[in-house]
N, C-alpha and C positions, 0 to 999 in steps of 0.2 A: 256517555260511557264511563263507567267507574274505573278507577285506576287499579293497577295490579297491586297486590299486597306488598307493602314496604316493610323492610326490616328496620328496627330502631335500636340504637345503642344509647342508653340513658346514663350519663356520667354525672354523679352528684344526685343519686336517686333518692336519698333520704332527706335532702334539704327541701326548702319551701317550693322552689320551682320543680324539683324532682317529684314531689308529692302531687303537685297539680298536673304534671305531665302524665302521671299514672292515672289520674282521674279521666283525662282525655282518652288514654289507651283503653281504659275499661269500657268506654262506650263505643269504641271503634275497633273492636277485636278482629273484625273481618277485613279491615283495611291495613292494620299494622300488626307486626309481630315483634315483641320485645325480645331481642336475642342476647343482649349483654347489658350489664349494669355495673356501676362502681359506687362505692359509698365510703363514709368515714368511720366514725366511732359507733354509730348506731347499728350494731351488727344484728340484733334481733329483728329490727325493721328490715334490714337488707335481706336477711334469710327469708322473711315472710314474703318479700317481693319475688325472690327467686322461686319460691314454691308456688305462689299464686299465678305467675306468668310462665312457669316452666322454663326459666332462663338457664342457658347452658354455660355462659361465660361471665365471670365476675372478677372485678379488680378491687383490691383493698390496699391499705396504706403500708402494712408491714407484715413480716412473717408471723408475729404474734396475732395480728388480726386475722391472718389466713387460718391459723390453727384454730382460733375460736370459732370462725365461721364454718369451717369444715365440721367441727363438732356439732354445730346447729343443723347441718344439712344431712341428707341421707345418701350422699354420693351422686355421681353422674353429672357433676358440675366442675368445670375447670376454674380454679381460683388463681388469679395472677396477682402480682405484688408490685407496689410502688409505681414510679413514673413509667417504667417499661411496660407494666401492665396496662396503665391508662393509655399509653401511646398505642399499644397493640389493639385495644378495643376501639380506638378512634378511627380505625379503618375497617371495622367489623360489620358495618351495616350500611344500608342505603342512606339513612338519616342519623346523624350524630347530634344528640342534644347535650350541649356543654353547659351544665349547671354546677360545675366544680367551682369552689370558692378560691379566690386569690390566684397567686402565681401558679399554683398547681394546675390550673386550667389552661395555661398558655400552651404547653406542649400538645394538649388535646386539640386546640384550635389549629395549630400549625400542621399537625399530623393529618387531621381530617381534611383540611383543604388541599394539602399536598397529595393526598390519596384520591382527590377528585370526588369527595363526598358532599352531600348537602349538610351544612353545619347550621343547626338552630342554636344561636348563641345567647347565653345568659351570663357569660363570664365577662365582667366589665374590664378586667385588666387587659384582656386580649386587644381591645381597640382603644383603650385609654393609655395604658403604659407602653404597649408594644405595637402601636399602629405601623411604624416603619417596617417591622419584621413581618407582620401579617400581610402587608401589601405585597411582599415578594412572592407569596404562595397563592394569592387570590386568583391568579390567572391560570392555575393548573387546570388541565382539561377535566371538565365535569364538575369542578368545584363551584359551590353555591353557598353564599353566606347570607343567612336570614336572621334578623334580630328578634329575639323573644321580648325584650324590653318593650313595654306597651307604647311608649312614645315613638320609638324608632320603628316599631312594627306599623304604627299608624302612618308614619311618613312613607314607609315602603308601599303601603296600600295607596296613599294619595299620589305617589309618583308614577303609578301605573299608567296614567294618561300622558306622561311626559315622554317625548322621544328620548331613547337611551343614549344620548350623546354624552361624551365625557364632560363632567361639570354641570350638566343639565342647564343649558343656556336659556331655556324657556322658563326656568324657575327664578323668581325674584328672591325668595327667601324661604327658609324652613322656620316654622313657628312651633317651638317646643312648649307645651303647656305644663304648668306647675300648679299644684293645689295651693301653694303658699305656705304649706306646713302649719304646725300648731301655733307659730308665733306671727302669723300674718296680721299686720296692723299694730303690733306691739311697738312702743317707743323705746328709746335707749334705756331709760330707767327700768322699765319692765323687763327688757332683755337681760339687763345686768343681774336680775334676780331669778332668771329662768332656772328651774330645777331639772334634774334628770327625769323625774316623773312627767313634767311638762313636755320635755323634748320627745319622750317616747309615746306621746298621745297624738298619733297622726289622725287627722280629721277624716280621711277617706280610705286609706289602704292599711292592710294588716301585713307587716313585713318584719324582718329581723331587726335586732337592735341597732346594728351599725348603719344600715341603710335608712332607718327611721331617724337617727340622729342627723345623718347627711341631709335628709329632707328638711329637718328643722333649721339647718344652717343655709339651705339651698345649695350646698356643695354637690348634692346629688344632681341637681339641674346643671351645675357647671360642668360636672363630669359628663353628663349627657350631651352637652354642647360639643365637647371634644369628640365624643363617640359618634355623634351625627356627622360631623365634618369628615372624620376618617371613613365612616361607613359608606357615605354617599358621594365622597369625592367633591364636596362643596366647601369652598373656603369659609372659615369660621365667621367672617363678617357678614355672611348671608344666613347665619343661624341666630335666631332671636328667641328670647324667653318671654312668655306671656303667662300671667297668673290667671288661673281658671279654677276657682274654689270647688266647683261641683265635681271635678274629675270625670266628666262625661265626654268632653272632647279631648281625645288623647294626644293629638297634635294636628298641625295643619301645614299645607303647602300653599304659598301664594305665588301665582304665576305672573309673568310680566304684563299680561293684559288686565290685571286686577282681579282675576278669578281666584277664589280661595277654596281649596278642597279640604275637608276635615273628616276624620274617622271618629264616630261616636259609639259608645257602649257604656254600660255600667262597669265599674272597676272590677275586673275579673281576669286574672292572668291566664286562665285556661283558654280564653279567646285567642290571644296572640300565639300561644303554644299550638293550638289546633291549626291556626293559619300556617305556621311554619311547617307543620307536619304534612298538611294536605295539599298545599300549593302544587299545581295550578287550580286544583278543585277547592271549593268551599265546603267544609264539612257541615252537615245539617245537624246543628246542635243549638242550645239556648243559652250558652255561656255569654253573660253580659247583655242579654236581650233587654231592650228598652220598651216601655209601654207608653206609646204616644197618645193614648186616650186620657192620660193623666197630665196635669200641669207639669211643665218641665222648665226650670229656670237655668239659663246659661249666661254667666257674666264673665267679663274679662277686664283685666287691669294690668298696668305695667308692674314689673317686679321692682321692689325697693332695693336698689343696688347700693345705697348708702348704708342702710341697716343690715344688709346681707352682702358683704363684700366678697363672699366666696365666688360669686358668678363673675365679677370682673377679674378676679385672680385666675379663674379658669381660662378666660379669654386671653389673658396675658401669656399663660402657659402654652396655649394653642399657637399664638403668634410666634413665640420663641421656638416652638417645634422641637425636633430631636427627642432628647430624654426629659425635657421640661414637664410634659404631662405625667411621666412616671414619677418625678419628684413630687408633683402636686398630690398624686394619689397616695404615695407612700407616706408623706408627711401627714396627710389628713388621717390615714389609718392610725398613726401613732397618737395624734391629738384626740381622736374619737375614743381610742382605747383608754387614754388617760381620763377623759371626761366620764366614761362609763365606770371607771374604777374610783371615781370621786377624788381624783388628784388635781383636777382643774375645774373651773366653772365653765358653763356653756359659752359665756361671752369671750372666753380665752381660746376657744378651739381654733378659729380661723386665724387670729394673730400668731399662733404657733406655726401654722402652715405657712403664712406669709414670711415669717422669720426664716424658716428653712429655705424657702424659695429665693430669698436674698443671697444665698450662697451657691445657687446653681451656676455651674460653668458649662457653656454650650458643648453639647455632645451629640453627634448625628445619630447615635444609637444604631450601630450596624451589626450587632450580634447579641445573642442571649446573655453571654458573659458580661457584656457592657451594660445590659439592662439590670442584671443582678447587682453589679457594682454601683450603678446609679441609685438603685433602690436602697441599698445599704447605706450609701452616703446621705441620702435624703432622710432616712430614718435616724441616723446618727445626729444630724443637725437638728431634727425635731426633738430628739431626746435632750440634746444640749439646751435647746430653748426652754424645755420643761424644767430643766434643772436650774435655769436662771430665774 
């Protein structure tokens, strides 16, 4: 029996995840109705989405953006502004897709869960920097948190056979797969000469610049370790990273009896997006479909944690808890921005993060204001490190 038509609020509609969510909605118009969207500076694209899907509610960043968008539309649309607008749209649909970048997406996560909505989450800050705050609202009646990130979505699927006891006692460990990035197998001398062009040449995925650089340092995988631990309630020492260059196995779950379950598909973010929208049904599409009549190579190897110290740094932040992951994320953003602006070399990115982390003072992170304070402190120490 098919599900009733679900309403969808897509926040971050003009970004990479937003665009791919629209692809899914285009082929599933009978199942889903897009009722609200939010976007940043790409107002022409946002207006085109509003017209194509006949959206009635929109949120933008400022009054200037509101005025410009109204000029592009023919009326009949309510345009909301700022954080208040985002928060209002966070409870406006059955499914809220949070593809907002950075801290701006955190109120979306908190509001959607507090309102008892299904949250399809693509905003990393929510579970990396603010896990203690998100934990408080996850138990709201009706609230459901589903990960769009391909690795965590794979684990969500592989955990379906595990009894839903707290901490998953039948699970030995979660295995997050990593492509290894563009510098897999490089030695120290090669890494010291790595260029921006090299770092932005990801072998399997097409992503934005920041996350592509994070993949080159393996910081992206370190952040995913933090995210997986918070998302599934499994201590970080039961989360491992395995390099899998083909990016076909998106992650695995190893059970205490030695069984390992894996989720396989071609790299295509539309598959996890569709999974989050359709659950408990599987939508009939071909996103990520594999052809098993052709030769398929799957190889695995341990991550080089000496050449790529971002992963151990993330484990350390996880063990320290509280605001430590927020410091890690914030300092990394500063370092990556400096690298992309040609102010530091690739080899200096993680040392800048490590230097900032040396100044972290334990904080349990019990409020949004505390999060913003810690974020500012971490960024300041990272900038100070850059200046030195």
